[in-house]
C-alpha positions in Angstrom: 14.6 5.1 41.1 12.0 3.6 38.6 10.0 5.8 36.4 6.4 5.1 36.0 4.9 3.8 32.6 1.7 4.8 30.9 0.5 1.4 31.9 1.6 1.9 35.6 -0.4 5.2 35.6 -3.4 3.4 34.0 -3.3 0.7 36.5 -3.1 3.2 39.3 -5.7 5.2 37.9 -7.9 2.2 37.7 -7.4 1.3 41.3 -8.1 4.6 42.5 -11.5 4.5 40.6 -12.5 1.3 42.0 -11.3 2.4 45.4 -13.1 5.7 45.3 -16.6 4.2 44.0 -17.1 7.0 41.6 -17.1 6.8 37.7 -15.2 9.0 35.7 -18.0 11.0 34.9 -18.9 11.3 38.5 -15.3 12.4 39.3 -15.4 14.8 36.6 -19.0 16.2 37.9 -17.3 16.8 41.0 -14.2 18.6 39.8 -16.6 20.9 37.8 -18.8 21.5 40.9 -15.7 22.4 43.0 -14.4 24.7 40.2 -17.7 26.3 40.0 -18.0 27.0 43.9 -14.2 28.2 43.7 -15.4 30.6 40.9 -18.4 32.0 42.8 -16.3 32.4 45.8 -13.9 34.6 43.7 -16.6 36.5 42.2 -18.0 37.1 45.6 -14.9 38.4 47.0 -14.6 40.6 43.9 -17.8 42.0 44.6 -17.2 42.8 48.3 -13.9 44.5 47.3 -15.6 47.0 44.8 -18.1 47.8 47.1 -15.6 48.4 50.0 -13.9 50.7 47.2 -17.0 52.5 46.5 -18.0 53.0 50.1 -14.5 54.5 50.8 -14.7 56.8 47.8 -18.1 57.9 48.9 -16.9 58.5 52.5 -13.9 60.6 51.2 -16.5 62.9 49.0 -18.7 63.2 52.0 -16.1 64.2 54.2 -14.8 66.8 51.7 -18.4 68.2 51.0 -18.7 68.5 54.8 -15.5 70.6 54.8 -16.6 72.7 52.1 -20.3 73.3 53.7 -18.5 74.3 57.0 -16.2 76.6 55.1 -19.2 78.3 53.3 -21.3 78.5 56.5 -18.2 80.4 58.1 -17.7 82.5 55.1 -21.4 83.5 55.4 -21.1 84.1 58.9 -18.4 86.5 58.6 -19.9 88.4 55.9 -23.2 88.7 57.5 -21.3 90.0 60.7 -19.1 92.7 58.4 -22.4 93.9 56.7 -24.6 94.8 59.8 
């Protein structure tokens, strides 16, 4: 199997550029646009994950608060009945 030389690679790149109809600057701009889009999607996914974690944390706090409130109300009922 023959290895590609620098001249072969340069010729292939030139033909691909001609075939695609894009200049190297336009090609670079497309790569940059896709990189920005991917970064945006990653930031969005990280944001949604943080929101899910915070909502889950607040659900646990709310649930424990409800249990504490119910226990407090039960204790108050027991004490009120015992005093009368």
